[in-house]
PDB file of N, CA, C and O in Angstrom:
ATOM      1  N   MET A   1       1.118  15.757  -9.215  1.00  0.00           N
ATOM      2  CA  MET A   1       0.416  15.404 -10.432  1.00  0.00           C
ATOM      3  C   MET A   1       0.877  14.021 -10.878  1.00  0.00           C
ATOM      4  O   MET A   1       2.073  13.734 -10.922  1.00  0.00           O
ATOM      5  N   ILE A   2      -0.053  13.208 -11.193  1.00  0.00           N
ATOM      6  CA  ILE A   2       0.249  11.855 -11.657  1.00  0.00           C
ATOM      7  C   ILE A   2      -0.078  11.782 -13.141  1.00  0.00           C
ATOM      8  O   ILE A   2      -1.198  12.075 -13.558  1.00  0.00           O
ATOM      9  N   ILE A   3       0.898  11.394 -13.919  1.00  0.00           N
ATOM     10  CA  ILE A   3       0.728  11.304 -15.365  1.00  0.00           C
ATOM     11  C   ILE A   3      -0.094  10.059 -15.686  1.00  0.00           C
ATOM     12  O   ILE A   3       0.130   8.997 -15.104  1.00  0.00           O
ATOM     13  N   ASN A   4      -1.044  10.188 -16.609  1.00  0.00           N
ATOM     14  CA  ASN A   4      -1.936   9.094 -17.022  1.00  0.00           C
ATOM     15  C   ASN A   4      -2.705   8.520 -15.837  1.00  0.00           C
ATOM     16  O   ASN A   4      -2.828   7.302 -15.705  1.00  0.00           O
ATOM     17  N   GLN A   5      -3.220   9.390 -14.979  1.00  0.00           N
ATOM     18  CA  GLN A   5      -3.879   8.896 -13.780  1.00  0.00           C
ATOM     19  C   GLN A   5      -5.140   8.095 -14.098  1.00  0.00           C
ATOM     20  O   GLN A   5      -5.443   7.147 -13.374  1.00  0.00           O
ATOM     21  N   ASP A   6      -5.885   8.432 -15.146  1.00  0.00           N
ATOM     22  CA  ASP A   6      -7.074   7.652 -15.497  1.00  0.00           C
ATOM     23  C   ASP A   6      -6.708   6.201 -15.780  1.00  0.00           C
ATOM     24  O   ASP A   6      -7.349   5.272 -15.288  1.00  0.00           O
ATOM     25  N   GLU A   7      -5.680   6.032 -16.572  1.00  0.00           N
ATOM     26  CA  GLU A   7      -5.228   4.686 -16.936  1.00  0.00           C
ATOM     27  C   GLU A   7      -4.729   3.917 -15.706  1.00  0.00           C
ATOM     28  O   GLU A   7      -5.039   2.738 -15.532  1.00  0.00           O
ATOM     29  N   LYS A   8      -3.965   4.590 -14.868  1.00  0.00           N
ATOM     30  CA  LYS A   8      -3.391   3.926 -13.696  1.00  0.00           C
ATOM     31  C   LYS A   8      -4.455   3.597 -12.657  1.00  0.00           C
ATOM     32  O   LYS A   8      -4.403   2.533 -12.040  1.00  0.00           O
ATOM     33  N   PHE A   9      -5.414   4.488 -12.454  1.00  0.00           N
ATOM     34  CA  PHE A   9      -6.497   4.184 -11.520  1.00  0.00           C
ATOM     35  C   PHE A   9      -7.355   3.040 -12.052  1.00  0.00           C
ATOM     36  O   PHE A   9      -7.817   2.202 -11.278  1.00  0.00           O
ATOM     37  N   SER A  10      -7.570   3.000 -13.363  1.00  0.00           N
ATOM     38  CA  SER A  10      -8.333   1.897 -13.966  1.00  0.00           C
ATOM     39  C   SER A  10      -7.632   0.568 -13.747  1.00  0.00           C
ATOM     40  O   SER A  10      -8.269  -0.422 -13.388  1.00  0.00           O
ATOM     41  N   LYS A  11      -6.330   0.541 -13.959  1.00  0.00           N
ATOM     42  CA  LYS A  11      -5.562  -0.692 -13.744  1.00  0.00           C
ATOM     43  C   LYS A  11      -5.597  -1.110 -12.282  1.00  0.00           C
ATOM     44  O   LYS A  11      -5.682  -2.297 -11.967  1.00  0.00           O
ATOM     45  N   THR A  12      -5.532  -0.134 -11.401  1.00  0.00           N
ATOM     46  CA  THR A  12      -5.553  -0.432  -9.972  1.00  0.00           C
ATOM     47  C   THR A  12      -6.892  -1.039  -9.577  1.00  0.00           C
ATOM     48  O   THR A  12      -6.933  -2.038  -8.859  1.00  0.00           O
ATOM     49  N   ILE A  13      -7.972  -0.452 -10.032  1.00  0.00           N
ATOM     50  CA  ILE A  13      -9.309  -0.938  -9.680  1.00  0.00           C
ATOM     51  C   ILE A  13      -9.577  -2.290 -10.319  1.00  0.00           C
ATOM     52  O   ILE A  13     -10.323  -3.095  -9.761  1.00  0.00           O
ATOM     53  N   ALA A  14      -8.990  -2.555 -11.470  1.00  0.00           N
ATOM     54  CA  ALA A  14      -9.183  -3.835 -12.139  1.00  0.00           C
ATOM     55  C   ALA A  14      -8.628  -5.000 -11.325  1.00  0.00           C
ATOM     56  O   ALA A  14      -9.001  -6.147 -11.570  1.00  0.00           O
ATOM     57  N   THR A  15      -7.744  -4.731 -10.364  1.00  0.00           N
ATOM     58  CA  THR A  15      -7.175  -5.811  -9.556  1.00  0.00           C
ATOM     59  C   THR A  15      -8.129  -6.292  -8.469  1.00  0.00           C
ATOM     60  O   THR A  15      -7.901  -7.342  -7.867  1.00  0.00           O
ATOM     61  N   PHE A  16      -9.195  -5.537  -8.211  1.00  0.00           N
ATOM     62  CA  PHE A  16     -10.149  -5.919  -7.162  1.00  0.00           C
ATOM     63  C   PHE A  16     -11.254  -6.784  -7.737  1.00  0.00           C
ATOM     64  O   PHE A  16     -11.789  -6.505  -8.810  1.00  0.00           O
ATOM     65  N   GLU A  17     -11.593  -7.852  -6.999  1.00  0.00           N
ATOM     66  CA  GLU A  17     -12.676  -8.728  -7.426  1.00  0.00           C
ATOM     67  C   GLU A  17     -13.977  -8.375  -6.718  1.00  0.00           C
ATOM     68  O   GLU A  17     -15.063  -8.592  -7.255  1.00  0.00           O
ATOM     69  N   GLU A  18     -13.864  -7.830  -5.514  1.00  0.00           N
ATOM     70  CA  GLU A  18     -15.046  -7.477  -4.741  1.00  0.00           C
ATOM     71  C   GLU A  18     -15.129  -5.966  -4.599  1.00  0.00           C
ATOM     72  O   GLU A  18     -14.427  -5.227  -5.289  1.00  0.00           O
ATOM     73  N   THR A  19     -15.984  -5.518  -3.708  1.00  0.00           N
ATOM     74  CA  THR A  19     -16.123  -4.082  -3.482  1.00  0.00           C
ATOM     75  C   THR A  19     -14.845  -3.528  -2.871  1.00  0.00           C
ATOM     76  O   THR A  19     -14.047  -4.262  -2.289  1.00  0.00           O
ATOM     77  N   TYR A  20     -14.669  -2.235  -3.013  1.00  0.00           N
ATOM     78  CA  TYR A  20     -13.452  -1.579  -2.534  1.00  0.00           C
ATOM     79  C   TYR A  20     -13.791  -0.170  -2.086  1.00  0.00           C
ATOM     80  O   TYR A  20     -14.800   0.406  -2.494  1.00  0.00           O
ATOM     81  N   GLN A  21     -12.938   0.368  -1.249  1.00  0.00           N
ATOM     82  CA  GLN A  21     -13.057   1.732  -0.748  1.00  0.00           C
ATOM     83  C   GLN A  21     -11.866   2.543  -1.264  1.00  0.00           C
ATOM     84  O   GLN A  21     -10.940   1.997  -1.865  1.00  0.00           O
ATOM     85  N   VAL A  22     -11.906   3.831  -1.021  1.00  0.00           N
ATOM     86  CA  VAL A  22     -10.818   4.711  -1.455  1.00  0.00           C
ATOM     87  C   VAL A  22      -9.496   4.267  -0.834  1.00  0.00           C
ATOM     88  O   VAL A  22      -8.464   4.258  -1.505  1.00  0.00           O
ATOM     89  N   GLN A  23      -9.526   3.898   0.456  1.00  0.00           N
ATOM     90  CA  GLN A  23      -8.296   3.464   1.140  1.00  0.00           C
ATOM     91  C   GLN A  23      -7.712   2.210   0.487  1.00  0.00           C
ATOM     92  O   GLN A  23      -6.493   2.086   0.372  1.00  0.00           O
ATOM     93  N   ASP A  24      -8.564   1.285   0.062  1.00  0.00           N
ATOM     94  CA  ASP A  24      -8.090   0.070  -0.616  1.00  0.00           C
ATOM     95  C   ASP A  24      -7.397   0.416  -1.932  1.00  0.00           C
ATOM     96  O   ASP A  24      -6.336  -0.121  -2.248  1.00  0.00           O
ATOM     97  N   VAL A  25      -8.009   1.313  -2.685  1.00  0.00           N
ATOM     98  CA  VAL A  25      -7.423   1.728  -3.971  1.00  0.00           C
ATOM     99  C   VAL A  25      -6.110   2.472  -3.733  1.00  0.00           C
ATOM    100  O   VAL A  25      -5.140   2.284  -4.467  1.00  0.00           O
ATOM    101  N   PHE A  26      -6.088   3.309  -2.714  1.00  0.00           N
ATOM    102  CA  PHE A  26      -4.874   4.047  -2.350  1.00  0.00           C
ATOM    103  C   PHE A  26      -3.726   3.081  -2.047  1.00  0.00           C
ATOM    104  O   PHE A  26      -2.628   3.237  -2.581  1.00  0.00           O
ATOM    105  N   ASN A  27      -3.973   2.097  -1.203  1.00  0.00           N
ATOM    106  CA  ASN A  27      -2.928   1.126  -0.834  1.00  0.00           C
ATOM    107  C   ASN A  27      -2.455   0.327  -2.045  1.00  0.00           C
ATOM    108  O   ASN A  27      -1.255   0.102  -2.207  1.00  0.00           O
ATOM    109  N   LYS A  28      -3.381  -0.101  -2.892  1.00  0.00           N
ATOM    110  CA  LYS A  28      -3.019  -0.881  -4.069  1.00  0.00           C
ATOM    111  C   LYS A  28      -2.260  -0.032  -5.081  1.00  0.00           C
ATOM    112  O   LYS A  28      -1.336  -0.517  -5.733  1.00  0.00           O
ATOM    113  N   PHE A  29      -2.649   1.239  -5.213  1.00  0.00           N
ATOM    114  CA  PHE A  29      -1.950   2.140  -6.129  1.00  0.00           C
ATOM    115  C   PHE A  29      -0.491   2.286  -5.723  1.00  0.00           C
ATOM    116  O   PHE A  29       0.403   2.221  -6.568  1.00  0.00           O
ATOM    117  N   ILE A  30      -0.250   2.484  -4.432  1.00  0.00           N
ATOM    118  CA  ILE A  30       1.126   2.618  -3.943  1.00  0.00           C
ATOM    119  C   ILE A  30       1.913   1.339  -4.210  1.00  0.00           C
ATOM    120  O   ILE A  30       3.102   1.391  -4.526  1.00  0.00           O
ATOM    121  N   GLU A  31       1.253   0.201  -4.083  1.00  0.00           N
ATOM    122  CA  GLU A  31       1.910  -1.083  -4.329  1.00  0.00           C
ATOM    123  C   GLU A  31       2.233  -1.270  -5.816  1.00  0.00           C
ATOM    124  O   GLU A  31       3.309  -1.757  -6.162  1.00  0.00           O
ATOM    125  N   LEU A  32       1.297  -0.883  -6.692  1.00  0.00           N
ATOM    126  CA  LEU A  32       1.485  -1.099  -8.129  1.00  0.00           C
ATOM    127  C   LEU A  32       2.355  -0.042  -8.802  1.00  0.00           C
ATOM    128  O   LEU A  32       3.064  -0.337  -9.765  1.00  0.00           O
ATOM    129  N   PHE A  33       2.299   1.181  -8.298  1.00  0.00           N
ATOM    130  CA  PHE A  33       3.012   2.293  -8.932  1.00  0.00           C
ATOM    131  C   PHE A  33       3.871   3.044  -7.913  1.00  0.00           C
ATOM    132  O   PHE A  33       3.604   4.210  -7.621  1.00  0.00           O
ATOM    133  N   PRO A  34       4.893   2.389  -7.373  1.00  0.00           N
ATOM    134  CA  PRO A  34       5.713   3.051  -6.344  1.00  0.00           C
ATOM    135  C   PRO A  34       6.486   4.257  -6.879  1.00  0.00           C
ATOM    136  O   PRO A  34       6.738   5.199  -6.128  1.00  0.00           O
ATOM    137  N   ASP A  35       6.865   4.249  -8.150  1.00  0.00           N
ATOM    138  CA  ASP A  35       7.597   5.396  -8.703  1.00  0.00           C
ATOM    139  C   ASP A  35       6.718   6.640  -8.787  1.00  0.00           C
ATOM    140  O   ASP A  35       7.178   7.748  -8.512  1.00  0.00           O
ATOM    141  N   ASP A  36       5.460   6.458  -9.165  1.00  0.00           N
ATOM    142  CA  ASP A  36       4.540   7.595  -9.220  1.00  0.00           C
ATOM    143  C   ASP A  36       4.286   8.151  -7.828  1.00  0.00           C
ATOM    144  O   ASP A  36       4.209   9.366  -7.644  1.00  0.00           O
ATOM    145  N   TRP A  37       4.157   7.272  -6.858  1.00  0.00           N
ATOM    146  CA  TRP A  37       3.953   7.704  -5.479  1.00  0.00           C
ATOM    147  C   TRP A  37       5.179   8.470  -4.972  1.00  0.00           C
ATOM    148  O   TRP A  37       5.049   9.490  -4.296  1.00  0.00           O
ATOM    149  N   LYS A  38       6.357   7.969  -5.305  1.00  0.00           N
ATOM    150  CA  LYS A  38       7.596   8.638  -4.898  1.00  0.00           C
ATOM    151  C   LYS A  38       7.673  10.030  -5.524  1.00  0.00           C
ATOM    152  O   LYS A  38       8.025  10.993  -4.843  1.00  0.00           O
ATOM    153  N   TYR A  39       7.350  10.146  -6.802  1.00  0.00           N
ATOM    154  CA  TYR A  39       7.390  11.433  -7.491  1.00  0.00           C
ATOM    155  C   TYR A  39       6.372  12.408  -6.878  1.00  0.00           C
ATOM    156  O   TYR A  39       6.647  13.600  -6.737  1.00  0.00           O
ATOM    157  N   HIS A  40       5.216  11.889  -6.524  1.00  0.00           N
ATOM    158  CA  HIS A  40       4.169  12.719  -5.912  1.00  0.00           C
ATOM    159  C   HIS A  40       4.653  13.292  -4.575  1.00  0.00           C
ATOM    160  O   HIS A  40       4.432  14.468  -4.285  1.00  0.00           O
ATOM    161  N   LYS A  41       5.310  12.465  -3.768  1.00  0.00           N
ATOM    162  CA  LYS A  41       5.832  12.935  -2.476  1.00  0.00           C
ATOM    163  C   LYS A  41       6.974  13.928  -2.666  1.00  0.00           C
ATOM    164  O   LYS A  41       7.077  14.902  -1.921  1.00  0.00           O
ATOM    165  N   ILE A  42       7.828  13.689  -3.654  1.00  0.00           N
ATOM    166  CA  ILE A  42       8.949  14.590  -3.919  1.00  0.00           C
ATOM    167  C   ILE A  42       8.434  15.956  -4.368  1.00  0.00           C
ATOM    168  O   ILE A  42       8.954  16.987  -3.941  1.00  0.00           O
ATOM    169  N   ALA A  43       7.428  15.967  -5.219  1.00  0.00           N
ATOM    170  CA  ALA A  43       6.856  17.237  -5.679  1.00  0.00           C
ATOM    171  C   ALA A  43       6.291  18.024  -4.500  1.00  0.00           C
ATOM    172  O   ALA A  43       6.426  19.247  -4.449  1.00  0.00           O
ATOM    173  N   TYR A  44       5.663  17.335  -3.556  1.00  0.00           N
ATOM    174  CA  TYR A  44       5.122  17.995  -2.371  1.00  0.00           C
ATOM    175  C   TYR A  44       6.247  18.608  -1.540  1.00  0.00           C
ATOM    176  O   TYR A  44       6.146  19.760  -1.119  1.00  0.00           O
ATOM    177  N   SER A  45       7.306  17.859  -1.302  1.00  0.00           N
ATOM    178  CA  SER A  45       8.385  18.371  -0.459  1.00  0.00           C
ATOM    179  C   SER A  45       9.125  19.525  -1.147  1.00  0.00           C
ATOM    180  O   SER A  45       9.557  20.462  -0.476  1.00  0.00           O
ATOM    181  N   LYS A  46       9.276  19.468  -2.473  1.00  0.00           N
ATOM    182  CA  LYS A  46       9.911  20.574  -3.195  1.00  0.00           C
ATOM    183  C   LYS A  46       9.076  21.843  -3.069  1.00  0.00           C
ATOM    184  O   LYS A  46       9.616  22.932  -2.871  1.00  0.00           O
ATOM    185  N   PHE A  47       7.768  21.699  -3.183  1.00  0.00           N
ATOM    186  CA  PHE A  47       6.894  22.857  -3.072  1.00  0.00           C
ATOM    187  C   PHE A  47       6.974  23.450  -1.671  1.00  0.00           C
ATOM    188  O   PHE A  47       7.030  24.671  -1.520  1.00  0.00           O
ATOM    189  N   ASN A  48       6.980  22.611  -0.653  1.00  0.00           N
ATOM    190  CA  ASN A  48       7.061  23.091   0.730  1.00  0.00           C
ATOM    191  C   ASN A  48       8.360  23.850   0.976  1.00  0.00           C
ATOM    192  O   ASN A  48       8.358  24.864   1.675  1.00  0.00           O
ATOM    193  N   ARG A  49       9.460  23.380   0.416  1.00  0.00           N
ATOM    194  CA  ARG A  49      10.744  24.052   0.610  1.00  0.00           C
ATOM    195  C   ARG A  49      10.836  25.359  -0.156  1.00  0.00           C
ATOM    196  O   ARG A  49      11.601  26.244   0.227  1.00  0.00           O
ATOM    197  N   SER A  50      10.072  25.497  -1.231  1.00  0.00           N
ATOM    198  CA  SER A  50      10.174  26.688  -2.065  1.00  0.00           C
ATOM    199  C   SER A  50       9.360  27.866  -1.526  1.00  0.00           C
ATOM    200  O   SER A  50       9.487  28.980  -2.035  1.00  0.00           O
ATOM    201  N   LYS A  51       8.533  27.644  -0.515  1.00  0.00           N
ATOM    202  CA  LYS A  51       7.722  28.741   0.033  1.00  0.00           C
ATOM    203  C   LYS A  51       8.616  29.769   0.718  1.00  0.00           C
ATOM    204  O   LYS A  51       9.650  29.428   1.292  1.00  0.00           O
ATOM    205  N   GLN A  52       8.207  31.006   0.647  1.00  0.00           N
ATOM    206  CA  GLN A  52       8.945  32.065   1.325  1.00  0.00           C
ATOM    207  C   GLN A  52       8.594  32.053   2.806  1.00  0.00           C
ATOM    208  O   GLN A  52       7.482  31.685   3.186  1.00  0.00           O
ATOM    209  N   PHE A  53       9.535  32.452   3.627  1.00  0.00           N
ATOM    210  CA  PHE A  53       9.318  32.467   5.061  1.00  0.00           C
ATOM    211  C   PHE A  53       8.156  33.397   5.408  1.00  0.00           C
ATOM    212  O   PHE A  53       8.070  34.518   4.906  1.00  0.00           O
ATOM    213  N   GLY A  54       7.281  32.922   6.260  1.00  0.00           N
ATOM    214  CA  GLY A  54       6.165  33.734   6.715  1.00  0.00           C
ATOM    215  C   GLY A  54       4.920  33.636   5.863  1.00  0.00           C
ATOM    216  O   GLY A  54       3.853  34.082   6.284  1.00  0.00           O
ATOM    217  N   ARG A  55       5.023  33.074   4.700  1.00  0.00           N
ATOM    218  CA  ARG A  55       3.859  32.908   3.837  1.00  0.00           C
ATOM    219  C   ARG A  55       3.389  31.471   3.905  1.00  0.00           C
ATOM    220  O   ARG A  55       4.181  30.540   3.758  1.00  0.00           O
ATOM    221  N   THR A  56       2.115  31.297   4.126  1.00  0.00           N
ATOM    222  CA  THR A  56       1.573  29.947   4.162  1.00  0.00           C
ATOM    223  C   THR A  56       0.690  29.734   2.942  1.00  0.00           C
ATOM    224  O   THR A  56      -0.124  30.585   2.584  1.00  0.00           O
ATOM    225  N   ILE A  57       0.866  28.611   2.330  1.00  0.00           N
ATOM    226  CA  ILE A  57       0.050  28.216   1.192  1.00  0.00           C
ATOM    227  C   ILE A  57      -0.561  26.873   1.558  1.00  0.00           C
ATOM    228  O   ILE A  57       0.158  25.886   1.714  1.00  0.00           O
ATOM    229  N   PRO A  58      -1.878  26.827   1.697  1.00  0.00           N
ATOM    230  CA  PRO A  58      -2.488  25.557   2.103  1.00  0.00           C
ATOM    231  C   PRO A  58      -2.317  24.496   1.026  1.00  0.00           C
ATOM    232  O   PRO A  58      -2.815  24.643  -0.090  1.00  0.00           O
ATOM    233  N   LEU A  59      -1.624  23.449   1.363  1.00  0.00           N
ATOM    234  CA  LEU A  59      -1.378  22.343   0.444  1.00  0.00           C
ATOM    235  C   LEU A  59      -1.576  21.055   1.222  1.00  0.00           C
ATOM    236  O   LEU A  59      -0.917  20.844   2.240  1.00  0.00           O
ATOM    237  N   PRO A  60      -2.469  20.191   0.764  1.00  0.00           N
ATOM    238  CA  PRO A  60      -2.682  18.945   1.499  1.00  0.00           C
ATOM    239  C   PRO A  60      -1.473  18.020   1.396  1.00  0.00           C
ATOM    240  O   PRO A  60      -0.718  18.063   0.425  1.00  0.00           O
ATOM    241  N   LYS A  61      -1.311  17.200   2.398  1.00  0.00           N
ATOM    242  CA  LYS A  61      -0.224  16.220   2.408  1.00  0.00           C
ATOM    243  C   LYS A  61      -0.404  15.275   1.212  1.00  0.00           C
ATOM    244  O   LYS A  61      -1.516  15.145   0.701  1.00  0.00           O
ATOM    245  N   PRO A  62       0.663  14.618   0.762  1.00  0.00           N
ATOM    246  CA  PRO A  62       0.572  13.741  -0.417  1.00  0.00           C
ATOM    247  C   PRO A  62      -0.490  12.641  -0.267  1.00  0.00           C
ATOM    248  O   PRO A  62      -1.178  12.303  -1.230  1.00  0.00           O
ATOM    249  N   GLU A  63      -0.616  12.087   0.947  1.00  0.00           N
ATOM    250  CA  GLU A  63      -1.601  11.031   1.173  1.00  0.00           C
ATOM    251  C   GLU A  63      -3.016  11.560   0.950  1.00  0.00           C
ATOM    252  O   GLU A  63      -3.847  10.911   0.314  1.00  0.00           O
ATOM    253  N   VAL A  64      -3.267  12.741   1.483  1.00  0.00           N
ATOM    254  CA  VAL A  64      -4.597  13.343   1.376  1.00  0.00           C
ATOM    255  C   VAL A  64      -4.904  13.704  -0.075  1.00  0.00           C
ATOM    256  O   VAL A  64      -6.010  13.458  -0.555  1.00  0.00           O
ATOM    257  N   SER A  65      -3.941  14.280  -0.766  1.00  0.00           N
ATOM    258  CA  SER A  65      -4.196  14.699  -2.145  1.00  0.00           C
ATOM    259  C   SER A  65      -4.411  13.502  -3.070  1.00  0.00           C
ATOM    260  O   SER A  65      -5.253  13.564  -3.966  1.00  0.00           O
ATOM    261  N   LEU A  66      -3.661  12.410  -2.867  1.00  0.00           N
ATOM    262  CA  LEU A  66      -3.856  11.222  -3.700  1.00  0.00           C
ATOM    263  C   LEU A  66      -5.211  10.581  -3.417  1.00  0.00           C
ATOM    264  O   LEU A  66      -5.898  10.154  -4.345  1.00  0.00           O
ATOM    265  N   LYS A  67      -5.601  10.509  -2.151  1.00  0.00           N
ATOM    266  CA  LYS A  67      -6.915   9.949  -1.824  1.00  0.00           C
ATOM    267  C   LYS A  67      -8.022  10.789  -2.443  1.00  0.00           C
ATOM    268  O   LYS A  67      -9.024  10.252  -2.916  1.00  0.00           O
ATOM    269  N   LYS A  68      -7.844  12.097  -2.440  1.00  0.00           N
ATOM    270  CA  LYS A  68      -8.852  12.972  -3.046  1.00  0.00           C
ATOM    271  C   LYS A  68      -8.909  12.752  -4.557  1.00  0.00           C
ATOM    272  O   LYS A  68      -9.998  12.711  -5.130  1.00  0.00           O
ATOM    273  N   MET A  69      -7.756  12.610  -5.210  1.00  0.00           N
ATOM    274  CA  MET A  69      -7.740  12.334  -6.650  1.00  0.00           C
ATOM    275  C   MET A  69      -8.468  11.033  -6.959  1.00  0.00           C
ATOM    276  O   MET A  69      -9.241  10.956  -7.913  1.00  0.00           O
ATOM    277  N   ILE A  70      -8.213  10.006  -6.138  1.00  0.00           N
ATOM    278  CA  ILE A  70      -8.870   8.709  -6.333  1.00  0.00           C
ATOM    279  C   ILE A  70     -10.374   8.851  -6.143  1.00  0.00           C
ATOM    280  O   ILE A  70     -11.158   8.338  -6.941  1.00  0.00           O
ATOM    281  N   HIS A  71     -10.770   9.545  -5.089  1.00  0.00           N
ATOM    282  CA  HIS A  71     -12.192   9.720  -4.796  1.00  0.00           C
ATOM    283  C   HIS A  71     -12.906  10.446  -5.941  1.00  0.00           C
ATOM    284  O   HIS A  71     -13.977  10.024  -6.378  1.00  0.00           O
ATOM    285  N   VAL A  72     -12.311  11.531  -6.420  1.00  0.00           N
ATOM    286  CA  VAL A  72     -12.904  12.289  -7.529  1.00  0.00           C
ATOM    287  C   VAL A  72     -12.977  11.420  -8.775  1.00  0.00           C
ATOM    288  O   VAL A  72     -13.981  11.446  -9.486  1.00  0.00           O
ATOM    289  N   TRP A  73     -11.939  10.657  -9.048  1.00  0.00           N
ATOM    290  CA  TRP A  73     -11.924   9.782 -10.219  1.00  0.00           C
ATOM    291  C   TRP A  73     -13.020   8.721 -10.111  1.00  0.00           C
ATOM    292  O   TRP A  73     -13.710   8.431 -11.089  1.00  0.00           O
ATOM    293  N   MET A  74     -13.174   8.141  -8.909  1.00  0.00           N
ATOM    294  CA  MET A  74     -14.206   7.121  -8.707  1.00  0.00           C
ATOM    295  C   MET A  74     -15.599   7.708  -8.911  1.00  0.00           C
ATOM    296  O   MET A  74     -16.451   7.070  -9.531  1.00  0.00           O
ATOM    297  N   LEU A  75     -15.843   8.913  -8.400  1.00  0.00           N
ATOM    298  CA  LEU A  75     -17.146   9.550  -8.583  1.00  0.00           C
ATOM    299  C   LEU A  75     -17.404   9.851 -10.055  1.00  0.00           C
ATOM    300  O   LEU A  75     -18.511   9.638 -10.551  1.00  0.00           O
ATOM    301  N   LYS A  76     -16.391  10.343 -10.749  1.00  0.00           N
ATOM    302  CA  LYS A  76     -16.534  10.675 -12.167  1.00  0.00           C
ATOM    303  C   LYS A  76     -16.858   9.423 -12.980  1.00  0.00           C
ATOM    304  O   LYS A  76     -17.726   9.459 -13.852  1.00  0.00           O
ATOM    305  N   ASN A  77     -16.178   8.335 -12.708  1.00  0.00           N
ATOM    306  CA  ASN A  77     -16.398   7.118 -13.471  1.00  0.00           C
ATOM    307  C   ASN A  77     -17.669   6.392 -13.062  1.00  0.00           C
ATOM    308  O   ASN A  77     -18.233   5.638 -13.855  1.00  0.00           O
ATOM    309  N   LYS A  78     -18.116   6.605 -11.859  1.00  0.00           N
ATOM    310  CA  LYS A  78     -19.386   6.013 -11.423  1.00  0.00           C
ATOM    311  C   LYS A  78     -20.527   6.667 -12.185  1.00  0.00           C
ATOM    312  O   LYS A  78     -21.455   5.982 -12.617  1.00  0.00           O
ATOM    313  N   LYS A  79     -20.471   7.984 -12.357  1.00  0.00           N
ATOM    314  CA  LYS A  79     -21.512   8.704 -13.104  1.00  0.00           C
ATOM    315  C   LYS A  79     -21.474   8.337 -14.584  1.00  0.00           C
ATOM    316  O   LYS A  79     -22.515   8.247 -15.236  1.00  0.00           O
ATOM    317  N   ALA A  80     -20.269   8.125 -15.107  1.00  0.00           N
ATOM    318  CA  ALA A  80     -20.113   7.797 -16.528  1.00  0.00           C
ATOM    319  C   ALA A  80     -20.654   6.399 -16.842  1.00  0.00           C
ATOM    320  O   ALA A  80     -21.118   6.147 -17.954  1.00  0.00           O
ATOM    321  N   SER A  81     -20.594   5.491 -15.862  1.00  0.00           N
ATOM    322  CA  SER A  81     -21.023   4.116 -16.121  1.00  0.00           C
ATOM    323  C   SER A  81     -22.528   3.933 -15.999  1.00  0.00           C
ATOM    324  O   SER A  81     -23.048   2.889 -16.392  1.00  0.00           O
ATOM    325  N   LYS A  82     -23.243   4.921 -15.463  1.00  0.00           N
ATOM    326  CA  LYS A  82     -24.694   4.803 -15.299  1.00  0.00           C
ATOM    327  C   LYS A  82     -25.430   5.004 -16.593  1.00  0.00           C
ATOM    328  O   LYS A  82     -26.659   4.936 -16.622  1.00  0.00           O
TER     329      LYS A  82
END
């Protein structure tokens, strides 16, 4: 979970002058907010270690989950701006 993700994604996208893709926003987010990225990865690893043996809980890797958050945020804000 990223705290104030709307604000941080807005700041990240504001750095682009031309068109951008989810991967571009992902890379820039990691560059601008390394502490949030670190916390996101730590939360993932803590959750993986806390699982009981033999039980699987599908959880996407931190890279996948952050890209999905960015994608959903971009779609939500694209609809809002129309």
